[in-house]
N, CA, C and O atoms as a CHARMM CRD file, in Angstrom:
* protein
*
  244
    1    1 MET  N     82.71000  -2.95000-237.67500 PROA 1      0.00000
    2    1 MET  CA    81.69200  -2.65400-238.65200 PROA 1      0.00000
    3    1 MET  C     82.31400  -3.02500-240.13400 PROA 1      0.00000
    4    1 MET  O     81.62800  -3.56400-241.00200 PROA 1      0.00000
    5    2 ARG  N     83.57500  -2.70000-240.29800 PROA 2      0.00000
    6    2 ARG  CA    84.20500  -2.83500-241.48900 PROA 2      0.00000
    7    2 ARG  C     84.22700  -4.32600-241.85200 PROA 2      0.00000
    8    2 ARG  O     83.97200  -4.70900-242.99400 PROA 2      0.00000
    9    3 GLU  N     84.57800  -5.25800-240.72100 PROA 3      0.00000
   10    3 GLU  CA    84.60200  -6.62000-240.94500 PROA 3      0.00000
   11    3 GLU  C     83.22600  -7.08500-241.53700 PROA 3      0.00000
   12    3 GLU  O     83.19500  -7.79000-242.54500 PROA 3      0.00000
   13    4 LEU  N     82.16100  -6.70200-240.93300 PROA 4      0.00000
   14    4 LEU  CA    80.82300  -6.99800-241.33200 PROA 4      0.00000
   15    4 LEU  C     80.56000  -6.75000-242.70100 PROA 4      0.00000
   16    4 LEU  O     79.94900  -7.58400-243.37000 PROA 4      0.00000
   17    5 ALA  N     80.96400  -5.67600-243.18400 PROA 5      0.00000
   18    5 ALA  CA    80.84200  -5.18500-244.64800 PROA 5      0.00000
   19    5 ALA  C     81.60400  -6.18200-245.55400 PROA 5      0.00000
   20    5 ALA  O     81.11500  -6.67400-246.57100 PROA 5      0.00000
   21    6 ILE  N     82.78800  -6.42000-245.11100 PROA 6      0.00000
   22    6 ILE  CA    83.63200  -7.46100-245.86200 PROA 6      0.00000
   23    6 ILE  C     82.88800  -8.81100-245.85400 PROA 6      0.00000
   24    6 ILE  O     82.68700  -9.40600-246.91300 PROA 6      0.00000
   25    7 ALA  N     82.50700  -9.26400-244.75300 PROA 7      0.00000
   26    7 ALA  CA    81.83200 -10.66100-244.72400 PROA 7      0.00000
   27    7 ALA  C     80.61800 -10.68500-245.57800 PROA 7      0.00000
   28    7 ALA  O     80.36700 -11.71100-246.21000 PROA 7      0.00000
   29    8 PHE  N     79.84400  -9.65000-245.65400 PROA 8      0.00000
   30    8 PHE  CA    78.71100  -9.55400-246.40900 PROA 8      0.00000
   31    8 PHE  C     79.01300  -9.52200-247.93800 PROA 8      0.00000
   32    8 PHE  O     78.31100 -10.11300-248.75700 PROA 8      0.00000
   33    9 GLY  N     80.05500  -8.82500-248.24100 PROA 9      0.00000
   34    9 GLY  CA    80.51100  -8.74600-249.62500 PROA 9      0.00000
   35    9 GLY  C     81.09900 -10.10000-250.11600 PROA 9      0.00000
   36    9 GLY  O     80.97000 -10.48100-251.27900 PROA 9      0.00000
   37   10 LEU  N     81.71400 -10.75900-249.21200 PROA 10     0.00000
   38   10 LEU  CA    82.23800 -12.10600-249.51900 PROA 10     0.00000
   39   10 LEU  C     81.06100 -13.24600-249.72200 PROA 10     0.00000
   40   10 LEU  O     81.12600 -14.13100-250.57600 PROA 10     0.00000
   41   11 PHE  N     80.07800 -13.08900-248.87600 PROA 11     0.00000
   42   11 PHE  CA    78.87700 -13.81000-248.92600 PROA 11     0.00000
   43   11 PHE  C     78.23100 -13.59000-250.33300 PROA 11     0.00000
   44   11 PHE  O     77.82700 -14.54700-250.99300 PROA 11     0.00000
   45   12 LEU  N     78.14900 -12.30600-250.76800 PROA 12     0.00000
   46   12 LEU  CA    77.57400 -12.12300-252.05300 PROA 12     0.00000
   47   12 LEU  C     78.31700 -12.52900-253.15200 PROA 12     0.00000
   48   12 LEU  O     77.75200 -12.96200-254.15600 PROA 12     0.00000
   49   13 PHE  N     79.63900 -12.42800-253.06200 PROA 13     0.00000
   50   13 PHE  CA    80.50400 -12.77400-254.06500 PROA 13     0.00000
   51   13 PHE  C     80.48900 -14.43400-254.25500 PROA 13     0.00000
   52   13 PHE  O     80.57100 -14.93800-255.37500 PROA 13     0.00000
   53   14 ILE  N     80.39400 -15.10000-253.22600 PROA 14     0.00000
   54   14 ILE  CA    80.38800 -16.55300-253.32700 PROA 14     0.00000
   55   14 ILE  C     79.05500 -16.96700-253.96400 PROA 14     0.00000
   56   14 ILE  O     78.96000 -17.79600-254.86900 PROA 14     0.00000
   57   15 GLU  N     77.97600 -16.26600-253.36600 PROA 15     0.00000
   58   15 GLU  CA    76.56000 -16.75000-253.88100 PROA 15     0.00000
   59   15 GLU  C     76.57400 -16.48400-255.34000 PROA 15     0.00000
   60   15 GLU  O     76.19700 -17.40000-256.07200 PROA 15     0.00000
   61   16 GLY  N     76.98700 -15.26200-255.91400 PROA 16     0.00000
   62   16 GLY  CA    77.05600 -14.85700-257.12700 PROA 16     0.00000
   63   16 GLY  C     77.76100 -15.96400-258.13700 PROA 16     0.00000
   64   16 GLY  O     77.22500 -16.42300-259.14500 PROA 16     0.00000
   65   17 ILE  N     78.98700 -16.26900-257.68000 PROA 17     0.00000
   66   17 ILE  CA    79.82400 -17.16800-258.35800 PROA 17     0.00000
   67   17 ILE  C     79.09900 -18.60200-258.51700 PROA 17     0.00000
   68   17 ILE  O     79.15100 -19.23300-259.57300 PROA 17     0.00000
   69   18 LEU  N     78.49200 -19.00600-257.49300 PROA 18     0.00000
   70   18 LEU  CA    77.70500 -20.27300-257.57700 PROA 18     0.00000
   71   18 LEU  C     76.62500 -20.25700-258.54900 PROA 18     0.00000
   72   18 LEU  O     76.44900 -21.23500-259.27400 PROA 18     0.00000
   73   19 TYR  N     75.74000 -19.02100-258.63800 PROA 19     0.00000
   74   19 TYR  CA    74.68200 -18.97300-259.45100 PROA 19     0.00000
   75   19 TYR  C     75.26100 -18.81500-260.82000 PROA 19     0.00000
   76   19 TYR  O     74.61300 -19.34400-261.72300 PROA 19     0.00000
   77   20 ALA  N     76.28900 -18.22600-261.12200 PROA 20     0.00000
   78   20 ALA  CA    76.93800 -18.09800-262.32400 PROA 20     0.00000
   79   20 ALA  C     77.48900 -19.40100-263.04500 PROA 20     0.00000
   80   20 ALA  O     77.41900 -19.64500-264.25000 PROA 20     0.00000
   81   21 LEU  N     78.06000 -20.19600-262.03600 PROA 21     0.00000
   82   21 LEU  CA    78.83700 -21.33700-262.57100 PROA 21     0.00000
   83   21 LEU  C     77.83700 -22.50000-262.74300 PROA 21     0.00000
   84   21 LEU  O     77.92300 -23.26900-263.70000 PROA 21     0.00000
   85   22 PHE  N     76.94300 -22.60400-261.84900 PROA 22     0.00000
   86   22 PHE  CA    76.07200 -23.72600-261.76800 PROA 22     0.00000
   87   22 PHE  C     74.61800 -23.42900-261.71900 PROA 22     0.00000
   88   22 PHE  O     74.00400 -23.76900-260.70800 PROA 22     0.00000
   89   23 PRO  N     73.98000 -22.82100-262.71000 PROA 23     0.00000
   90   23 PRO  CA    72.64100 -22.29800-262.73100 PROA 23     0.00000
   91   23 PRO  C     71.69000 -23.50400-262.53100 PROA 23     0.00000
   92   23 PRO  O     70.80300 -23.47800-261.67700 PROA 23     0.00000
   93   24 ALA  N     71.91000 -24.59600-263.37300 PROA 24     0.00000
   94   24 ALA  CA    70.90600 -25.62500-263.46600 PROA 24     0.00000
   95   24 ALA  C     70.94900 -26.36200-262.14800 PROA 24     0.00000
   96   24 ALA  O     69.87400 -26.77200-261.71000 PROA 24     0.00000
   97   25 LYS  N     72.17200 -26.60800-261.38700 PROA 25     0.00000
   98   25 LYS  CA    72.30700 -27.27400-260.04700 PROA 25     0.00000
   99   25 LYS  C     71.44700 -26.52600-259.06000 PROA 25     0.00000
  100   25 LYS  O     70.62800 -27.07200-258.32100 PROA 25     0.00000
  101   26 ILE  N     71.71900 -25.13000-259.10900 PROA 26     0.00000
  102   26 ILE  CA    71.07800 -24.26000-258.06300 PROA 26     0.00000
  103   26 ILE  C     69.48900 -24.44400-258.26600 PROA 26     0.00000
  104   26 ILE  O     68.77300 -24.70800-257.30000 PROA 26     0.00000
  105   27 LYS  N     68.98900 -24.29500-259.52800 PROA 27     0.00000
  106   27 LYS  CA    67.55100 -24.67300-259.69500 PROA 27     0.00000
  107   27 LYS  C     67.09500 -25.88500-259.18800 PROA 27     0.00000
  108   27 LYS  O     66.04200 -25.93000-258.55100 PROA 27     0.00000
  109   28 SER  N     67.85900 -27.00000-259.42600 PROA 28     0.00000
  110   28 SER  CA    67.48900 -28.29600-258.96000 PROA 28     0.00000
  111   28 SER  C     67.42100 -28.30600-257.42000 PROA 28     0.00000
  112   28 SER  O     66.46400 -28.83500-256.85400 PROA 28     0.00000
  113   29 MET  N     68.44800 -27.71300-256.72400 PROA 29     0.00000
  114   29 MET  CA    68.61500 -27.69700-255.25000 PROA 29     0.00000
  115   29 MET  C     67.32100 -26.97200-254.75300 PROA 29     0.00000
  116   29 MET  O     66.62400 -27.52300-253.90200 PROA 29     0.00000
  117   30 LEU  N     66.98300 -25.75100-255.26200 PROA 30     0.00000
  118   30 LEU  CA    65.93700 -25.02000-254.85800 PROA 30     0.00000
  119   30 LEU  C     64.56300 -25.74000-254.91600 PROA 30     0.00000
  120   30 LEU  O     63.72900 -25.58300-254.02400 PROA 30     0.00000
  121   31 LYS  N     64.34000 -26.59200-256.07500 PROA 31     0.00000
  122   31 LYS  CA    63.25800 -27.24700-256.10500 PROA 31     0.00000
  123   31 LYS  C     63.12700 -28.36900-255.02700 PROA 31     0.00000
  124   31 LYS  O     62.02100 -28.63300-254.55600 PROA 31     0.00000
  125   32 LYS  N     64.24800 -29.02500-254.63900 PROA 32     0.00000
  126   32 LYS  CA    64.32700 -30.09300-253.62300 PROA 32     0.00000
  127   32 LYS  C     64.02400 -29.47000-252.32000 PROA 32     0.00000
  128   32 LYS  O     63.51500 -30.13800-251.41900 PROA 32     0.00000
  129   33 LEU  N     64.34000 -28.10600-252.16500 PROA 33     0.00000
  130   33 LEU  CA    64.30700 -27.48300-250.82600 PROA 33     0.00000
  131   33 LEU  C     62.71800 -27.34500-250.44500 PROA 33     0.00000
  132   33 LEU  O     62.36500 -27.06800-249.29900 PROA 33     0.00000
  133   34 GLU  N     61.92100 -27.53500-251.37100 PROA 34     0.00000
  134   34 GLU  CA    60.54000 -27.36500-251.02800 PROA 34     0.00000
  135   34 GLU  C     60.00500 -28.52600-250.30300 PROA 34     0.00000
  136   34 GLU  O     58.99400 -28.45200-249.60500 PROA 34     0.00000
  137   35 LEU  N     60.74300 -29.68500-250.48700 PROA 35     0.00000
  138   35 LEU  CA    60.40600 -30.90600-249.83100 PROA 35     0.00000
  139   35 LEU  C     60.77400 -31.07400-248.40800 PROA 35     0.00000
  140   35 LEU  O     60.30900 -31.97800-247.71400 PROA 35     0.00000
  141   36 VAL  N     61.63600 -30.16900-247.97500 PROA 36     0.00000
  142   36 VAL  CA    62.16000 -30.20400-246.58900 PROA 36     0.00000
  143   36 VAL  C     61.24000 -29.36700-245.78300 PROA 36     0.00000
  144   36 VAL  O     60.76200 -28.29400-246.15200 PROA 36     0.00000
  145   37 LYS  N     61.01300 -30.02300-244.52400 PROA 37     0.00000
  146   37 LYS  CA    60.02900 -29.60300-243.56200 PROA 37     0.00000
  147   37 LYS  C     60.57000 -28.21300-242.94200 PROA 37     0.00000
  148   37 LYS  O     61.77800 -28.01100-242.81100 PROA 37     0.00000
  149   38 ASP  N     59.73200 -27.40800-242.62400 PROA 38     0.00000
  150   38 ASP  CA    60.09100 -26.09400-242.05400 PROA 38     0.00000
  151   38 ASP  C     60.84600 -26.09900-240.82700 PROA 38     0.00000
  152   38 ASP  O     61.69300 -25.23600-240.59800 PROA 38     0.00000
  153   39 ASN  N     60.54400 -27.13800-239.94000 PROA 39     0.00000
  154   39 ASN  CA    61.33900 -27.23900-238.70900 PROA 39     0.00000
  155   39 ASN  C     62.80800 -27.74800-239.09900 PROA 39     0.00000
  156   39 ASN  O     63.78400 -27.30500-238.49300 PROA 39     0.00000
  157   40 GLN  N     62.92000 -28.54800-239.96900 PROA 40     0.00000
  158   40 GLN  CA    64.26500 -29.15400-240.43000 PROA 40     0.00000
  159   40 GLN  C     65.10300 -27.95400-240.91200 PROA 40     0.00000
  160   40 GLN  O     66.29300 -27.87200-240.60600 PROA 40     0.00000
  161   41 LEU  N     64.43600 -26.94700-241.72800 PROA 41     0.00000
  162   41 LEU  CA    65.16100 -25.72600-242.24800 PROA 41     0.00000
  163   41 LEU  C     65.38600 -24.94700-241.03200 PROA 41     0.00000
  164   41 LEU  O     66.54500 -24.54200-240.95000 PROA 41     0.00000
  165   42 ARG  N     64.62200 -24.61700-240.06400 PROA 42     0.00000
  166   42 ARG  CA    64.82600 -23.81500-238.97000 PROA 42     0.00000
  167   42 ARG  C     65.98600 -24.27500-238.14000 PROA 42     0.00000
  168   42 ARG  O     66.89600 -23.53000-237.77300 PROA 42     0.00000
  169   43 LEU  N     65.88300 -25.67600-237.84400 PROA 43     0.00000
  170   43 LEU  CA    66.97600 -26.24800-237.10000 PROA 43     0.00000
  171   43 LEU  C     68.48400 -26.12800-237.79000 PROA 43     0.00000
  172   43 LEU  O     69.48800 -25.83300-237.14100 PROA 43     0.00000
  173   44 GLY  N     68.47300 -26.36800-239.02100 PROA 44     0.00000
  174   44 GLY  CA    69.56100 -26.11100-239.85300 PROA 44     0.00000
  175   44 GLY  C     70.11400 -24.76400-239.79100 PROA 44     0.00000
  176   44 GLY  O     71.27900 -24.54400-239.46000 PROA 44     0.00000
  177   45 GLY  N     69.28000 -23.87500-240.10800 PROA 45     0.00000
  178   45 GLY  CA    69.77000 -22.40000-240.00400 PROA 45     0.00000
  179   45 GLY  C     70.23800 -22.01000-238.67100 PROA 45     0.00000
  180   45 GLY  O     71.14900 -21.18800-238.56900 PROA 45     0.00000
  181   46 LEU  N     69.69500 -22.52600-237.65500 PROA 46     0.00000
  182   46 LEU  CA    70.20700 -22.23200-236.21900 PROA 46     0.00000
  183   46 LEU  C     71.53600 -22.95700-235.97500 PROA 46     0.00000
  184   46 LEU  O     72.46600 -22.43700-235.35900 PROA 46     0.00000
  185   47 ILE  N     71.56500 -24.10900-236.46200 PROA 47     0.00000
  186   47 ILE  CA    73.02800 -24.67300-236.29800 PROA 47     0.00000
  187   47 ILE  C     73.96200 -24.05100-237.05800 PROA 47     0.00000
  188   47 ILE  O     75.06000 -23.94600-236.51100 PROA 47     0.00000
  189   48 PHE  N     73.84700 -23.54000-238.31600 PROA 48     0.00000
  190   48 PHE  CA    74.87900 -22.93100-239.04300 PROA 48     0.00000
  191   48 PHE  C     75.13600 -21.46200-238.40100 PROA 48     0.00000
  192   48 PHE  O     76.25100 -20.94100-238.37200 PROA 48     0.00000
  193   49 ALA  N     73.98200 -20.87700-237.90100 PROA 49     0.00000
  194   49 ALA  CA    74.22200 -19.54800-237.24100 PROA 49     0.00000
  195   49 ALA  C     75.10800 -19.67300-235.96200 PROA 49     0.00000
  196   49 ALA  O     75.94100 -18.79700-235.73100 PROA 49     0.00000
  197   50 VAL  N     74.96300 -20.65600-235.19100 PROA 50     0.00000
  198   50 VAL  CA    75.76100 -21.00500-234.03500 PROA 50     0.00000
  199   50 VAL  C     77.28600 -21.38900-234.47300 PROA 50     0.00000
  200   50 VAL  O     78.24800 -20.95200-233.84100 PROA 50     0.00000
  201   51 ILE  N     77.40100 -22.09100-235.40500 PROA 51     0.00000
  202   51 ILE  CA    78.63600 -22.50100-235.95600 PROA 51     0.00000
  203   51 ILE  C     79.37300 -21.19400-236.41200 PROA 51     0.00000
  204   51 ILE  O     80.49400 -20.90000-235.99800 PROA 51     0.00000
  205   52 GLY  N     78.68200 -20.46200-237.26400 PROA 52     0.00000
  206   52 GLY  CA    79.23500 -19.09300-237.52800 PROA 52     0.00000
  207   52 GLY  C     79.69900 -18.17600-236.56500 PROA 52     0.00000
  208   52 GLY  O     80.70600 -17.47400-236.65600 PROA 52     0.00000
  209   53 PHE  N     78.82300 -18.23700-235.55400 PROA 53     0.00000
  210   53 PHE  CA    79.07100 -17.18100-234.28900 PROA 53     0.00000
  211   53 PHE  C     80.29700 -17.90500-233.67200 PROA 53     0.00000
  212   53 PHE  O     81.17700 -17.14700-233.26300 PROA 53     0.00000
  213   54 VAL  N     80.47900 -19.02900-233.55500 PROA 54     0.00000
  214   54 VAL  CA    81.62700 -19.73300-232.66900 PROA 54     0.00000
  215   54 VAL  C     82.81200 -19.48500-233.56900 PROA 54     0.00000
  216   54 VAL  O     83.83500 -19.13700-232.97900 PROA 54     0.00000
  217   55 ILE  N     82.87700 -19.59300-234.85100 PROA 55     0.00000
  218   55 ILE  CA    84.03900 -19.29600-235.64200 PROA 55     0.00000
  219   55 ILE  C     84.48700 -17.80100-235.51200 PROA 55     0.00000
  220   55 ILE  O     85.66200 -17.51600-235.27900 PROA 55     0.00000
  221   56 ILE  N     83.52700 -16.87500-235.66900 PROA 56     0.00000
  222   56 ILE  CA    83.78500 -15.48200-235.53600 PROA 56     0.00000
  223   56 ILE  C     84.33000 -15.25200-234.00300 PROA 56     0.00000
  224   56 ILE  O     85.34500 -14.56900-233.86400 PROA 56     0.00000
  225   57 TYR  N     83.77900 -15.72100-233.02900 PROA 57     0.00000
  226   57 TYR  CA    84.22900 -15.57400-231.69300 PROA 57     0.00000
  227   57 TYR  C     85.64500 -15.89600-231.40600 PROA 57     0.00000
  228   57 TYR  O     86.43100 -15.21600-230.74500 PROA 57     0.00000
  229   58 TYR  N     85.86100 -17.02400-231.99200 PROA 58     0.00000
  230   58 TYR  CA    87.40700 -17.58100-231.80000 PROA 58     0.00000
  231   58 TYR  C     88.37800 -16.80900-232.63100 PROA 58     0.00000
  232   58 TYR  O     89.51000 -16.62700-232.18300 PROA 58     0.00000
  233   59 ILE  N     88.00000 -16.28400-233.93600 PROA 59     0.00000
  234   59 ILE  CA    88.81300 -15.59200-234.63200 PROA 59     0.00000
  235   59 ILE  C     89.12700 -14.23800-234.04000 PROA 59     0.00000
  236   59 ILE  O     90.26500 -13.77500-234.10500 PROA 59     0.00000
  237   60 LYS  N     88.02500 -13.53700-233.40400 PROA 60     0.00000
  238   60 LYS  CA    88.20600 -12.21900-232.84200 PROA 60     0.00000
  239   60 LYS  C     88.88500 -12.30500-231.36900 PROA 60     0.00000
  240   60 LYS  O     89.40200 -11.31200-230.85500 PROA 60     0.00000
  241   61 SER  N     88.84700 -13.42800-230.80500 PROA 61     0.00000
  242   61 SER  CA    89.58900 -13.36500-229.45300 PROA 61     0.00000
  243   61 SER  C     90.90900 -13.88200-229.45600 PROA 61     0.00000
  244   61 SER  O     91.57900 -13.87300-228.42300 PROA 61     0.00000
């Protein structure tokens, strides 16, 4: 459980740094995100989730 809290904290830290350093780029990226189809976003999210799971699995084993 401790590792999950650390991972979530690291995620928030990286997100915060990106928003603080590149606010105009983030806004631009979010506007472009509206052009992407829902199925493409869903597939991309699923792929990243699987990659993340595999990385965690190999690190923990």
